[in-house]
C-alpha positions as CSV (number, residue, x, y, z in Angstrom):
1,M,-19.6,-27.8,-10.7
2,V,-20.3,-26.0,-7.9
3,Q,-23.1,-26.5,-5.9
4,A,-25.6,-23.7,-4.2
5,R,-25.5,-25.0,-0.8
6,D,-21.7,-25.0,-1.4
7,V,-21.9,-21.1,-2.4
8,M,-24.3,-20.6,0.4
9,E,-21.9,-21.9,3.1
10,V,-19.1,-19.9,1.6
11,L,-21.5,-16.8,1.7
12,N,-22.7,-17.4,5.6
13,R,-19.0,-18.1,6.5
14,D,-17.5,-15.2,4.8
15,F,-19.9,-12.3,3.9
16,L,-19.2,-10.0,6.9
17,E,-15.3,-10.4,6.7
18,T,-15.4,-9.5,3.0
19,R,-17.9,-7.1,3.1
20,S,-15.7,-5.2,5.8
21,R,-12.7,-5.7,3.5
22,V,-14.4,-4.3,0.4
23,L,-15.6,-1.3,2.6
24,E,-11.7,-1.0,3.7
25,L,-10.7,-0.7,0.5
26,A,-13.4,1.7,-1.1
27,A,-12.0,4.0,1.8
28,A,-8.4,3.9,1.0
29,L,-9.6,4.6,-2.6
30,D,-11.9,7.6,-1.3
31,R,-8.4,8.8,0.6
32,A,-5.9,8.5,-2.4
33,A,-8.7,10.4,-4.2
34,G,-7.9,13.4,-2.5
35,H,-4.7,13.7,-4.0
36,R,-5.4,14.0,-7.5
37,G,-3.1,16.8,-8.8
38,D,0.0,14.7,-8.0
39,P,1.7,12.5,-10.4
40,P,0.3,9.3,-11.8
41,D,1.4,6.4,-8.9
42,R,1.9,2.9,-10.5
43,R,0.5,1.3,-7.1
44,L,-2.8,3.3,-7.9
45,A,-2.8,1.7,-11.4
46,Q,-2.3,-1.8,-10.2
47,L,-5.3,-1.0,-8.0
48,R,-7.5,-0.5,-10.7
49,Q,-6.1,-3.3,-12.4
50,A,-6.6,-5.6,-9.5
51,I,-10.4,-4.5,-8.9
52,E,-11.1,-4.8,-12.5
53,A,-9.5,-8.6,-12.4
54,L,-12.1,-9.2,-9.5
55,L,-14.9,-8.3,-11.8
56,E,-14.1,-11.1,-14.3
57,P,-15.9,-14.2,-14.1
58,G,-14.5,-17.6,-13.1
59,P,-11.8,-18.7,-11.0
60,G,-8.3,-17.5,-11.3
61,R,-8.8,-14.3,-10.2
62,A,-6.7,-14.7,-7.1
63,E,-4.0,-15.6,-8.8
64,T,-4.3,-12.8,-11.4
65,V,-4.4,-10.1,-9.0
66,Q,-1.4,-11.7,-7.2
67,R,0.3,-11.5,-10.5
68,I,-0.5,-8.0,-10.8
69,F,1.2,-6.8,-7.5
70,S,4.2,-9.6,-8.4
71,L,7.6,-8.4,-10.2
72,D,9.2,-10.3,-12.9
73,Y,11.5,-12.7,-12.1
74,N,15.1,-11.9,-12.4
75,A,17.4,-14.3,-12.3
76,D,19.7,-12.0,-10.6
77,W,17.7,-11.1,-7.6
78,Q,19.9,-11.8,-5.1
79,K,22.6,-9.3,-6.5
80,T,19.6,-6.8,-7.2
81,F,18.6,-7.0,-3.5
82,G,22.4,-7.0,-1.9
83,L,22.0,-10.9,-0.9
84,D,24.8,-12.2,-3.4
85,R,27.4,-13.9,-1.7
86,R,29.0,-15.0,-4.3
87,G,32.8,-14.2,-4.3
88,S,32.2,-11.9,-0.9
89,G,34.1,-14.8,1.3
90,V,30.8,-14.9,3.5
């Protein structure tokens, strides 16, 4: 179980930087809000989903957010991204 002292140490160490990041995110979302007439963008949906994940209590939020922004595994990823060297003689 996390001790109150540990929580205070994290807050003392990281609060100002974390606050700055939250403000930066809010500003970016404000800028994106000016384009409401545009068709929906997958990236904005991902950002909203990630913010919702941050509000969930408990551990595992970083992994959840990483998965939101990650592509599903593709066994043919080398071919998909033009990196398949099989049969190319290289």
